[in-house]
Structures are given as structure tokens and as C-alpha cells.
C-alpha positions, 0 to 999 in steps of 0.5 A, a space after each residue: 499500500 505504501 509503494 502504491 501511495 508513493 508512486 501516485 504522490 510521484 506521478 501527481 508531482 510529476 503532473 503538477 511540475 508539468 502543469 507549472 511548466 505549462 502555466 509559466 511557458 507564455 510568461 517566458 515567452 512574452 518576456 522574449 526567451 526564444 526557447 519558450 517562444 519556440 516551444 509556444 509555436 510548436 504547441 499550437 502548430 501541433 495542437 499540444 494542451 491547445 486547439 492548431 492555430 497556425 497564425 499563433 504559431 506562426 507569430 511565436 516562431 517568427 519571434 524566436 526566429 528574428 532572434 537567430 533560433 535555428 529551430 523556429 527559423 526552419 518552421 517558418 520556411 516549412 510554413 511559408 512553404 506550405 502556407 500554414 497560417 501565412 501565404 505561400 511564399 517560397 522565396 520567403 521559405 528560401 530566406 528562413 531555411 537559408 538562415 537555419 541551414 547556415 547554422 547547420 541545422 540538417 533538415 533546413 539543409 535538406 530542405 533548401 537543397 529541394 528548393 534549389 534542385 526545383 527551383 522553388 523561390 530561387 533560380 534552379 541550381 543543382 550545384 547548390 543543391 548538391 552543396 546543401 544535400 551533402 551538408 544534411 547528408 553528412 549529419 545522417 539525414 536519409 532523405 538528403 542521403 538519397 537526393 545526394 545519391 540520385 544527384 550522383 546517379 543522373 550527374 546533376 550538380 556533379 560529374 556522374 558517379 555511380 559508386 558515389 551513388 551507391 555510397 549514400 544510397 546505401 547509407 539512406 537504404 540502411 536507414 529505412 528509406 525505401 526509394 534508396 532501398 529500391 534503388 540500391 536494388 537496382 544498382 546491385 541488378 545491373 551492376 552499377 557502382 557495385 558488383 552485380 548481386 542478383 541475392 543482394 538486389 532481392 534483398 533491398 527490393 524486398 525491404 522496400 517492397 514491404 514498405 509498399 514501394 510499387 517499383 520495388 514490387 515490381 522489380 520483385 516480382 520479376 526476379 521471383 518469376 525469373 528466379 533471378 537471386 531467388 528459386 523461381 517462384 511464379 505464386 510468390 511473383 504473382 504477389 508482388 506483381 499484384 500489390 504493384 498492380 493494385 497501385 497503378 504500375 502499368 508492367 505489373 498490371 500486364 503481367 498480371 493479365 499474363 498470368 491470369 490468362 496463362 494460370 501461372 502462379 494463380 488459378 487461370 481466369 480470363 475475366 481477370 486477365 482482361 480486367 488488368 489488361 484493360 488497365 495496363 493499356 489505359 496507363 502504360 507508356 511508350 512500347 508497353 501500350 501497343 502490347 497491352 492492347 494487343 494483350 487486351 484484344 487477345 483476352 476479349 475474343 475469349 469473353 461474351 459481349 456482356 462479360 467485356 461491357 461489365 468488366 469494362 465498367 468496373 476498370 472504368 470505376 477501379 482505383 489504384 490504392 495508396 500505399 501507406 
């Protein structure tokens, strides 16, 4: 009983202390304490103990930012980028991101890189984007590591360098970035920047695919279908193609149609084959357009006019799933 009472007393003191700190925070903020101003801005921004109020959050962040508080400067940049509590203004976003970035604030450095890469609020400048991505990447920001990998991979703002791209993709992939995991899989598949290794490719595709990356799901399906890096397994291939197809990947939709048509990894079903070929033909680009149309038309001949009409209605109302 004494232990229970002691625990209750400790919890009460913690709650009381939290309430007192919370009550003092506005006073500290009004007195010009930049840290308190930022904390108060966070509360209004996130709805922590108060209703979400972007204008009030903006007010307190701005007071702290004007005192040189890096996090508040970064948050002002975000609010100007997103139009939260203030009209969208990319030029002003860049101003605040840069002030925070110059203080070494990693996420601001990453965001500034994004602005330079895309020419938002500044003249597009890939070299400048690389500069800021690298500063953020060296501090461990996975998004920056991935974007820096892309810049090296594509030779944007730097000399193309597959080994350097691989290095940055790997760092981001090891932090769980799905896009970087997919790119790493591609590099292992094609032997770019690293010795070709299909088993490693499968490993990284699977990690990305399990996070919902449609391209990784498609490529993983392809590896299983062709027995590259894994034992050939049509059922497993079908599983991953279906997940990618449901997100709108036209190549996966076309392959899914073929698997239903041939009964490969799934029970043969012409209606399903026609459905997925229809979607593939509608979503495809390049050479796949003609191929998917031809496949669609071949299967249509095996269906009745009523079946074709019904499936066309279903396809017209179909919407891709959004990856969580």
C-alpha cells in the first residue's frame, strides 16, 4: 500500500510540475525567451494542449526566428512553403531555410537543397542543391542521402559517379528509406557502382516492397518470376506483381494479366486477365501501350459481349490503392 501511495505521489508531482512549466511557458515567451517562444509555437502548431492555430504558431516562431533560433527559422520556412498561417511564399521560405541551414540545422539544409533542385523561390541550381544535400547527408539525414545519391546517379550538379551514388543510397537504405532501398536493388541488379549480385538486389527490393514501394514490388515480382537471386516461384511473383498493380503500375498490371491468362502462379481466369490488361493499356506508356492493347484484344475474344461490357465498367471505376 505504501508503494502504491508513493507511486501516486510521484505521478502527482510529475503532473503538477508539467502543469506549472506549461503555465510559465507563455510568460517566458512574452518576456522574449526564444526557446519558450519556439516551444509555444510548437504547441499551437501541433495542437499540444491547445487547439491547432497556425497563425498563433507563426507568430511565436517568428519572434524566436528573429532572435536567430535555428529551429524556429526552419519552421517558418516550412509554414511559408505549405501556406500554414501565412500565404505561400517560396522566396521567403528560402530565406528562413537558409538562415537555419547556415547554422548547421540539418533538415533546413535538406529543404534548402530541395528548393534549389526544383527552382522554388530561387533560380534552379543543381550545384547548390548538391552542396546543401551533402551538408545534411553528412549529418545523417536519410532523405538528403537519397537525394544526393540521385544527383550522383544522374550527374546533376556533379560529375556522374555510380560508386558515389551507391554509397549515399546505401546510407539512406540502411536507415529504412524505401526509395533508396529500391535504387540500391537496381544497382545490384545491373552491377552499377557495385559488383552485380542478384541476391543482394532481392534483399533490398524486398525491404522496399514491404514498405509499399510499387517499383520495388514489381522488380521483386520479376526476380521471383525469372528465378534471379531466388528460387523461381510464380506464386510469389504473382503476389508482388499484384501489390504493384493495385498501386497503378502498368508493367505489373500487364504481367498480372498474363499470369491470369496463362494460369501461372494463379488459377486461370480470362475475366481477371482482361481486367488487368484493360488497366495496363490505359496506364501504359512507350512500347508497353501497344503490347498491352494487343493482349487486351486477344483475351476479349474469349469473353462474351456482356462480360466485356461489365469488366470495362469495373475497370472504368477502378482506383489505385495508396501505399501506406
